[in-house]
PDB file of N, CA, C and O in Angstrom:
ATOM      1  N   MET A   1      46.046  49.907-111.433  1.00  0.00           N
ATOM      2  CA  MET A   1      46.502  51.266-111.353  1.00  0.00           C
ATOM      3  C   MET A   1      45.561  52.195-112.270  1.00  0.00           C
ATOM      4  O   MET A   1      45.157  51.833-113.375  1.00  0.00           O
ATOM      5  N   PRO A   2      45.255  53.467-111.664  1.00  0.00           N
ATOM      6  CA  PRO A   2      44.351  54.278-112.525  1.00  0.00           C
ATOM      7  C   PRO A   2      45.083  54.923-113.602  1.00  0.00           C
ATOM      8  O   PRO A   2      46.273  55.220-113.500  1.00  0.00           O
ATOM      9  N   LYS A   3      44.319  55.160-114.720  1.00  0.00           N
ATOM     10  CA  LYS A   3      44.914  55.820-115.938  1.00  0.00           C
ATOM     11  C   LYS A   3      45.214  57.357-115.649  1.00  0.00           C
ATOM     12  O   LYS A   3      44.404  58.094-115.087  1.00  0.00           O
ATOM     13  N   LEU A   4      46.374  57.729-116.062  1.00  0.00           N
ATOM     14  CA  LEU A   4      46.778  59.022-115.833  1.00  0.00           C
ATOM     15  C   LEU A   4      45.900  60.065-116.702  1.00  0.00           C
ATOM     16  O   LEU A   4      45.518  59.752-117.830  1.00  0.00           O
ATOM     17  N   LYS A   5      45.627  61.194-116.184  1.00  0.00           N
ATOM     18  CA  LYS A   5      44.862  62.198-117.006  1.00  0.00           C
ATOM     19  C   LYS A   5      45.933  63.080-117.667  1.00  0.00           C
ATOM     20  O   LYS A   5      47.021  63.321-117.145  1.00  0.00           O
ATOM     21  N   LEU A   6      45.543  63.524-118.823  1.00  0.00           N
ATOM     22  CA  LEU A   6      46.430  64.384-119.617  1.00  0.00           C
ATOM     23  C   LEU A   6      46.141  65.852-119.053  1.00  0.00           C
ATOM     24  O   LEU A   6      45.020  66.289-118.792  1.00  0.00           O
ATOM     25  N   LYS A   7      47.401  66.563-118.905  1.00  0.00           N
ATOM     26  CA  LYS A   7      47.212  67.990-118.366  1.00  0.00           C
ATOM     27  C   LYS A   7      47.249  68.968-119.605  1.00  0.00           C
ATOM     28  O   LYS A   7      47.983  68.725-120.563  1.00  0.00           O
ATOM     29  N   THR A   8      46.427  70.091-119.558  1.00  0.00           N
ATOM     30  CA  THR A   8      46.438  71.041-120.549  1.00  0.00           C
ATOM     31  C   THR A   8      47.628  71.945-120.237  1.00  0.00           C
ATOM     32  O   THR A   8      47.972  72.248-119.094  1.00  0.00           O
ATOM     33  N   HIS A   9      48.228  72.349-121.372  1.00  0.00           N
ATOM     34  CA  HIS A   9      49.389  73.409-121.237  1.00  0.00           C
ATOM     35  C   HIS A   9      48.763  74.706-121.074  1.00  0.00           C
ATOM     36  O   HIS A   9      48.206  75.294-122.001  1.00  0.00           O
ATOM     37  N   ARG A  10      48.869  75.210-119.731  1.00  0.00           N
ATOM     38  CA  ARG A  10      48.115  76.401-119.321  1.00  0.00           C
ATOM     39  C   ARG A  10      48.679  77.589-119.999  1.00  0.00           C
ATOM     40  O   ARG A  10      47.867  78.451-120.335  1.00  0.00           O
ATOM     41  N   GLY A  11      49.973  77.789-120.266  1.00  0.00           N
ATOM     42  CA  GLY A  11      50.486  78.915-120.972  1.00  0.00           C
ATOM     43  C   GLY A  11      49.960  78.956-122.408  1.00  0.00           C
ATOM     44  O   GLY A  11      49.692  80.040-122.927  1.00  0.00           O
ATOM     45  N   LEU A  12      49.832  77.991-122.952  1.00  0.00           N
ATOM     46  CA  LEU A  12      49.259  77.966-124.437  1.00  0.00           C
ATOM     47  C   LEU A  12      47.674  78.234-124.365  1.00  0.00           C
ATOM     48  O   LEU A  12      47.090  78.925-125.199  1.00  0.00           O
ATOM     49  N   ALA A  13      47.120  77.683-123.402  1.00  0.00           N
ATOM     50  CA  ALA A  13      45.659  77.865-123.301  1.00  0.00           C
ATOM     51  C   ALA A  13      45.273  79.284-123.205  1.00  0.00           C
ATOM     52  O   ALA A  13      44.148  79.591-123.600  1.00  0.00           O
ATOM     53  N   LYS A  14      46.090  80.229-122.714  1.00  0.00           N
ATOM     54  CA  LYS A  14      45.761  81.558-122.350  1.00  0.00           C
ATOM     55  C   LYS A  14      46.028  82.330-123.717  1.00  0.00           C
ATOM     56  O   LYS A  14      45.520  83.437-123.898  1.00  0.00           O
ATOM     57  N   ARG A  15      46.814  81.739-124.652  1.00  0.00           N
ATOM     58  CA  ARG A  15      47.229  82.504-125.826  1.00  0.00           C
ATOM     59  C   ARG A  15      46.311  82.132-127.051  1.00  0.00           C
ATOM     60  O   ARG A  15      46.160  82.932-127.974  1.00  0.00           O
ATOM     61  N   ILE A  16      45.767  81.033-127.039  1.00  0.00           N
ATOM     62  CA  ILE A  16      44.956  80.684-128.397  1.00  0.00           C
ATOM     63  C   ILE A  16      43.621  80.045-127.993  1.00  0.00           C
ATOM     64  O   ILE A  16      43.361  79.642-126.860  1.00  0.00           O
ATOM     65  N   LYS A  17      42.822  80.003-129.035  1.00  0.00           N
ATOM     66  CA  LYS A  17      41.488  79.622-128.803  1.00  0.00           C
ATOM     67  C   LYS A  17      41.099  78.690-129.986  1.00  0.00           C
ATOM     68  O   LYS A  17      41.397  78.986-131.143  1.00  0.00           O
ATOM     69  N   ILE A  18      40.410  77.532-129.654  1.00  0.00           N
ATOM     70  CA  ILE A  18      39.798  76.651-130.613  1.00  0.00           C
ATOM     71  C   ILE A  18      38.400  76.882-130.960  1.00  0.00           C
ATOM     72  O   ILE A  18      37.521  76.805-130.102  1.00  0.00           O
ATOM     73  N   THR A  19      38.164  77.152-132.136  1.00  0.00           N
ATOM     74  CA  THR A  19      36.802  77.564-132.594  1.00  0.00           C
ATOM     75  C   THR A  19      35.935  76.350-132.588  1.00  0.00           C
ATOM     76  O   THR A  19      36.425  75.244-132.364  1.00  0.00           O
ATOM     77  N   GLY A  20      34.574  76.529-132.843  1.00  0.00           N
ATOM     78  CA  GLY A  20      33.690  75.534-132.752  1.00  0.00           C
ATOM     79  C   GLY A  20      33.801  74.386-133.815  1.00  0.00           C
ATOM     80  O   GLY A  20      33.441  73.224-133.626  1.00  0.00           O
ATOM     81  N   THR A  21      34.368  74.902-134.984  1.00  0.00           N
ATOM     82  CA  THR A  21      34.703  73.887-136.033  1.00  0.00           C
ATOM     83  C   THR A  21      36.045  73.258-135.910  1.00  0.00           C
ATOM     84  O   THR A  21      36.430  72.428-136.734  1.00  0.00           O
ATOM     85  N   GLY A  22      36.757  73.635-134.903  1.00  0.00           N
ATOM     86  CA  GLY A  22      37.967  72.957-134.608  1.00  0.00           C
ATOM     87  C   GLY A  22      39.313  73.653-135.159  1.00  0.00           C
ATOM     88  O   GLY A  22      40.412  73.102-135.107  1.00  0.00           O
ATOM     89  N   LYS A  23      39.092  74.883-135.673  1.00  0.00           N
ATOM     90  CA  LYS A  23      40.235  75.646-136.071  1.00  0.00           C
ATOM     91  C   LYS A  23      40.927  76.314-134.889  1.00  0.00           C
ATOM     92  O   LYS A  23      40.322  76.635-133.866  1.00  0.00           O
ATOM     93  N   VAL A  24      42.233  76.504-135.088  1.00  0.00           N
ATOM     94  CA  VAL A  24      42.981  77.106-134.003  1.00  0.00           C
ATOM     95  C   VAL A  24      43.256  78.604-134.367  1.00  0.00           C
ATOM     96  O   VAL A  24      43.770  78.878-135.451  1.00  0.00           O
ATOM     97  N   ARG A  25      42.925  79.539-133.494  1.00  0.00           N
ATOM     98  CA  ARG A  25      43.112  80.911-133.697  1.00  0.00           C
ATOM     99  C   ARG A  25      43.991  81.616-132.662  1.00  0.00           C
ATOM    100  O   ARG A  25      43.897  81.317-131.471  1.00  0.00           O
ATOM    101  N   ALA A  26      44.810  82.512-133.081  1.00  0.00           N
ATOM    102  CA  ALA A  26      45.719  83.142-132.079  1.00  0.00           C
ATOM    103  C   ALA A  26      45.845  84.639-132.529  1.00  0.00           C
ATOM    104  O   ALA A  26      45.648  84.942-133.706  1.00  0.00           O
ATOM    105  N   MET A  27      46.159  85.521-131.629  1.00  0.00           N
ATOM    106  CA  MET A  27      46.306  86.914-131.920  1.00  0.00           C
ATOM    107  C   MET A  27      47.620  87.090-132.730  1.00  0.00           C
ATOM    108  O   MET A  27      48.519  86.251-132.683  1.00  0.00           O
ATOM    109  N   ARG A  28      47.688  88.226-133.476  1.00  0.00           N
ATOM    110  CA  ARG A  28      48.780  88.490-134.290  1.00  0.00           C
ATOM    111  C   ARG A  28      49.820  89.227-133.493  1.00  0.00           C
ATOM    112  O   ARG A  28      49.466  89.857-132.496  1.00  0.00           O
ATOM    113  N   ALA A  29      51.112  89.189-133.874  1.00  0.00           N
ATOM    114  CA  ALA A  29      52.191  89.801-133.381  1.00  0.00           C
ATOM    115  C   ALA A  29      52.318  91.141-133.996  1.00  0.00           C
ATOM    116  O   ALA A  29      51.814  91.372-135.095  1.00  0.00           O
ATOM    117  N   GLY A  30      53.006  92.074-133.295  1.00  0.00           N
ATOM    118  CA  GLY A  30      53.348  93.427-133.710  1.00  0.00           C
ATOM    119  C   GLY A  30      52.392  94.579-133.416  1.00  0.00           C
ATOM    120  O   GLY A  30      52.451  95.616-134.077  1.00  0.00           O
ATOM    121  N   ASN A  31      51.574  94.419-132.499  1.00  0.00           N
ATOM    122  CA  ASN A  31      50.537  95.346-132.115  1.00  0.00           C
ATOM    123  C   ASN A  31      50.828  96.040-130.672  1.00  0.00           C
ATOM    124  O   ASN A  31      49.920  96.619-130.076  1.00  0.00           O
ATOM    125  N   ARG A  32      52.073  95.953-130.174  1.00  0.00           N
ATOM    126  CA  ARG A  32      52.302  96.587-128.844  1.00  0.00           C
ATOM    127  C   ARG A  32      53.028  97.882-128.908  1.00  0.00           C
ATOM    128  O   ARG A  32      52.799  98.722-128.039  1.00  0.00           O
ATOM    129  N   HIS A  33      53.899  98.126-129.878  1.00  0.00           N
ATOM    130  CA  HIS A  33      54.670  99.476-129.853  1.00  0.00           C
ATOM    131  C   HIS A  33      54.963  99.801-131.224  1.00  0.00           C
ATOM    132  O   HIS A  33      54.726  98.985-132.115  1.00  0.00           O
ATOM    133  N   LEU A  34      55.504 101.029-131.478  1.00  0.00           N
ATOM    134  CA  LEU A  34      55.845 101.480-132.693  1.00  0.00           C
ATOM    135  C   LEU A  34      54.659 101.583-133.697  1.00  0.00           C
ATOM    136  O   LEU A  34      54.809 101.314-134.889  1.00  0.00           O
ATOM    137  N   LEU A  35      53.469 101.985-133.159  1.00  0.00           N
ATOM    138  CA  LEU A  35      52.259 101.889-133.942  1.00  0.00           C
ATOM    139  C   LEU A  35      52.147 103.145-134.851  1.00  0.00           C
ATOM    140  O   LEU A  35      51.421 103.112-135.845  1.00  0.00           O
ATOM    141  N   THR A  36      52.882 104.286-134.510  1.00  0.00           N
ATOM    142  CA  THR A  36      52.659 105.471-135.375  1.00  0.00           C
ATOM    143  C   THR A  36      53.063 105.361-136.805  1.00  0.00           C
ATOM    144  O   THR A  36      52.571 106.045-137.702  1.00  0.00           O
ATOM    145  N   SER A  37      54.054 104.393-136.974  1.00  0.00           N
ATOM    146  CA  SER A  37      54.452 104.206-138.399  1.00  0.00           C
ATOM    147  C   SER A  37      53.655 103.236-139.144  1.00  0.00           C
ATOM    148  O   SER A  37      53.918 103.085-140.337  1.00  0.00           O
ATOM    149  N   LYS A  38      52.671 102.526-138.579  1.00  0.00           N
ATOM    150  CA  LYS A  38      51.884 101.566-139.222  1.00  0.00           C
ATOM    151  C   LYS A  38      50.515 102.253-139.638  1.00  0.00           C
ATOM    152  O   LYS A  38      50.021 103.133-138.934  1.00  0.00           O
ATOM    153  N   SER A  39      49.959 101.837-140.748  1.00  0.00           N
ATOM    154  CA  SER A  39      48.801 102.321-141.336  1.00  0.00           C
ATOM    155  C   SER A  39      47.592 101.924-140.462  1.00  0.00           C
ATOM    156  O   SER A  39      47.678 100.953-139.711  1.00  0.00           O
ATOM    157  N   ALA A  40      46.465 102.664-140.550  1.00  0.00           N
ATOM    158  CA  ALA A  40      45.334 102.355-139.735  1.00  0.00           C
ATOM    159  C   ALA A  40      44.761 100.925-140.177  1.00  0.00           C
ATOM    160  O   ALA A  40      44.309 100.134-139.349  1.00  0.00           O
ATOM    161  N   LYS A  41      44.809 100.691-141.382  1.00  0.00           N
ATOM    162  CA  LYS A  41      44.329  99.312-141.844  1.00  0.00           C
ATOM    163  C   LYS A  41      45.177  98.240-141.249  1.00  0.00           C
ATOM    164  O   LYS A  41      44.650  97.236-140.771  1.00  0.00           O
ATOM    165  N   ARG A  42      46.451  98.408-141.260  1.00  0.00           N
ATOM    166  CA  ARG A  42      47.432  97.390-140.761  1.00  0.00           C
ATOM    167  C   ARG A  42      47.149  97.153-139.244  1.00  0.00           C
ATOM    168  O   ARG A  42      47.182  96.014-138.778  1.00  0.00           O
ATOM    169  N   LYS A  43      46.868  98.258-138.478  1.00  0.00           N
ATOM    170  CA  LYS A  43      46.627  98.111-136.974  1.00  0.00           C
ATOM    171  C   LYS A  43      45.340  97.469-136.794  1.00  0.00           C
ATOM    172  O   LYS A  43      45.189  96.665-135.874  1.00  0.00           O
ATOM    173  N   ARG A  44      44.344  97.772-137.642  1.00  0.00           N
ATOM    174  CA  ARG A  44      42.956  97.183-137.492  1.00  0.00           C
ATOM    175  C   ARG A  44      43.130  95.716-137.683  1.00  0.00           C
ATOM    176  O   ARG A  44      42.540  94.942-136.930  1.00  0.00           O
ATOM    177  N   THR A  45      43.961  95.246-138.715  1.00  0.00           N
ATOM    178  CA  THR A  45      44.084  93.761-138.947  1.00  0.00           C
ATOM    179  C   THR A  45      44.842  93.152-137.768  1.00  0.00           C
ATOM    180  O   THR A  45      44.530  92.013-137.418  1.00  0.00           O
ATOM    181  N   LEU A  46      45.768  93.783-137.154  1.00  0.00           N
ATOM    182  CA  LEU A  46      46.609  93.148-136.226  1.00  0.00           C
ATOM    183  C   LEU A  46      45.804  92.962-134.910  1.00  0.00           C
ATOM    184  O   LEU A  46      46.214  92.178-134.054  1.00  0.00           O
ATOM    185  N   GLY A  47      44.697  93.654-134.747  1.00  0.00           N
ATOM    186  CA  GLY A  47      43.782  93.425-133.568  1.00  0.00           C
ATOM    187  C   GLY A  47      42.890  92.231-133.647  1.00  0.00           C
ATOM    188  O   GLY A  47      42.290  91.894-132.626  1.00  0.00           O
ATOM    189  N   LYS A  48      42.734  91.528-134.803  1.00  0.00           N
ATOM    190  CA  LYS A  48      41.912  90.466-134.940  1.00  0.00           C
ATOM    191  C   LYS A  48      42.699  89.160-134.947  1.00  0.00           C
ATOM    192  O   LYS A  48      43.816  89.138-135.464  1.00  0.00           O
ATOM    193  N   PRO A  49      42.160  88.064-134.392  1.00  0.00           N
ATOM    194  CA  PRO A  49      42.824  86.841-134.336  1.00  0.00           C
ATOM    195  C   PRO A  49      42.915  86.157-135.704  1.00  0.00           C
ATOM    196  O   PRO A  49      42.029  86.320-136.543  1.00  0.00           O
ATOM    197  N   MET A  50      43.927  85.435-135.911  1.00  0.00           N
ATOM    198  CA  MET A  50      44.252  84.680-137.276  1.00  0.00           C
ATOM    199  C   MET A  50      44.316  83.223-137.150  1.00  0.00           C
ATOM    200  O   MET A  50      44.840  82.686-136.174  1.00  0.00           O
ATOM    201  N   PRO A  51      43.796  82.579-138.112  1.00  0.00           N
ATOM    202  CA  PRO A  51      43.883  81.038-138.036  1.00  0.00           C
ATOM    203  C   PRO A  51      45.307  80.692-138.190  1.00  0.00           C
ATOM    204  O   PRO A  51      46.034  81.264-139.002  1.00  0.00           O
ATOM    205  N   LEU A  52      45.720  79.701-137.363  1.00  0.00           N
ATOM    206  CA  LEU A  52      47.025  79.136-137.459  1.00  0.00           C
ATOM    207  C   LEU A  52      47.138  78.025-138.537  1.00  0.00           C
ATOM    208  O   LEU A  52      46.156  77.327-138.788  1.00  0.00           O
ATOM    209  N   PRO A  53      48.318  77.851-139.175  1.00  0.00           N
ATOM    210  CA  PRO A  53      48.478  76.722-140.204  1.00  0.00           C
ATOM    211  C   PRO A  53      48.238  75.253-139.501  1.00  0.00           C
ATOM    212  O   PRO A  53      48.437  75.035-138.305  1.00  0.00           O
ATOM    213  N   LYS A  54      47.813  74.366-140.378  1.00  0.00           N
ATOM    214  CA  LYS A  54      47.602  73.117-139.961  1.00  0.00           C
ATOM    215  C   LYS A  54      48.735  72.339-139.288  1.00  0.00           C
ATOM    216  O   LYS A  54      48.536  71.508-138.402  1.00  0.00           O
ATOM    217  N   ALA A  55      50.007  72.685-139.799  1.00  0.00           N
ATOM    218  CA  ALA A  55      51.168  72.021-139.192  1.00  0.00           C
ATOM    219  C   ALA A  55      51.265  72.492-137.738  1.00  0.00           C
ATOM    220  O   ALA A  55      51.598  71.636-136.917  1.00  0.00           O
ATOM    221  N   GLU A  56      51.031  73.684-137.324  1.00  0.00           N
ATOM    222  CA  GLU A  56      51.064  74.220-135.994  1.00  0.00           C
ATOM    223  C   GLU A  56      49.961  73.615-135.239  1.00  0.00           C
ATOM    224  O   GLU A  56      50.169  73.183-134.105  1.00  0.00           O
ATOM    225  N   SER A  57      48.823  73.554-135.777  1.00  0.00           N
ATOM    226  CA  SER A  57      47.534  73.004-135.135  1.00  0.00           C
ATOM    227  C   SER A  57      47.864  71.654-134.631  1.00  0.00           C
ATOM    228  O   SER A  57      47.490  71.351-133.498  1.00  0.00           O
ATOM    229  N   LYS A  58      48.524  70.813-135.353  1.00  0.00           N
ATOM    230  CA  LYS A  58      48.813  69.448-134.796  1.00  0.00           C
ATOM    231  C   LYS A  58      49.570  69.392-133.528  1.00  0.00           C
ATOM    232  O   LYS A  58      49.294  68.584-132.641  1.00  0.00           O
ATOM    233  N   THR A  59      50.618  70.340-133.440  1.00  0.00           N
ATOM    234  CA  THR A  59      51.247  70.466-132.229  1.00  0.00           C
ATOM    235  C   THR A  59      50.498  70.971-131.059  1.00  0.00           C
ATOM    236  O   THR A  59      50.704  70.539-129.925  1.00  0.00           O
ATOM    237  N   ILE A  60      49.611  71.904-131.339  1.00  0.00           N
ATOM    238  CA  ILE A  60      48.704  72.510-130.338  1.00  0.00           C
ATOM    239  C   ILE A  60      47.733  71.546-129.766  1.00  0.00           C
ATOM    240  O   ILE A  60      47.348  71.590-128.598  1.00  0.00           O
ATOM    241  N   ARG A  61      47.355  70.665-130.654  1.00  0.00           N
ATOM    242  CA  ARG A  61      46.355  69.591-130.222  1.00  0.00           C
ATOM    243  C   ARG A  61      46.867  68.692-129.215  1.00  0.00           C
ATOM    244  O   ARG A  61      46.122  68.181-128.379  1.00  0.00           O
ATOM    245  N   ILE A  62      48.304  68.448-129.271  1.00  0.00           N
ATOM    246  CA  ILE A  62      48.961  67.702-128.210  1.00  0.00           C
ATOM    247  C   ILE A  62      48.987  68.310-126.869  1.00  0.00           C
ATOM    248  O   ILE A  62      48.754  67.688-125.833  1.00  0.00           O
ATOM    249  N   LEU A  63      49.311  69.673-126.951  1.00  0.00           N
ATOM    250  CA  LEU A  63      49.415  70.412-125.752  1.00  0.00           C
ATOM    251  C   LEU A  63      48.055  70.761-125.108  1.00  0.00           C
ATOM    252  O   LEU A  63      47.985  70.977-123.899  1.00  0.00           O
ATOM    253  N   LEU A  64      46.987  70.814-125.908  1.00  0.00           N
ATOM    254  CA  LEU A  64      45.634  71.063-125.397  1.00  0.00           C
ATOM    255  C   LEU A  64      44.814  69.910-125.837  1.00  0.00           C
ATOM    256  O   LEU A  64      44.201  69.932-126.904  1.00  0.00           O
ATOM    257  N   PRO A  65      44.798  68.852-124.981  1.00  0.00           N
ATOM    258  CA  PRO A  65      44.185  67.628-125.277  1.00  0.00           C
ATOM    259  C   PRO A  65      42.602  67.741-125.254  1.00  0.00           C
ATOM    260  O   PRO A  65      41.907  66.964-125.909  1.00  0.00           O
ATOM    261  N   TYR A  66      42.118  68.655-124.538  1.00  0.00           N
ATOM    262  CA  TYR A  66      40.709  68.775-124.357  1.00  0.00           C
ATOM    263  C   TYR A  66      40.082  69.935-125.209  1.00  0.00           C
ATOM    264  O   TYR A  66      38.865  70.119-125.225  1.00  0.00           O
ATOM    265  N   GLY A  67      40.931  70.677-125.887  1.00  0.00           N
ATOM    266  CA  GLY A  67      40.365  71.710-126.775  1.00  0.00           C
ATOM    267  C   GLY A  67      39.820  72.877-126.015  1.00  0.00           C
ATOM    268  O   GLY A  67      38.682  73.251-126.296  1.00  0.00           O
ATOM    269  N   THR A  68      40.532  73.526-125.039  1.00  0.00           N
ATOM    270  CA  THR A  68      40.016  74.633-124.288  1.00  0.00           C
ATOM    271  C   THR A  68      39.660  75.815-125.145  1.00  0.00           C
ATOM    272  O   THR A  68      39.205  76.836-124.629  1.00  0.00           O
TER     273      THR A  68
END
């Protein structure tokens, strides 16, 4: 019987990116609405991806077996 292939979790693959060094990065929350009350510095920071903690990275590696 052939070995089963692992499937990538497509919903997660669209939301995160694995860097060349293996770190997991995702966009920050809170940049969709109510932006007038936030400072320019805060909005600028929200537009950049952030590295996720190692505890979450372990779970993500299971859902993304091939590191898309």
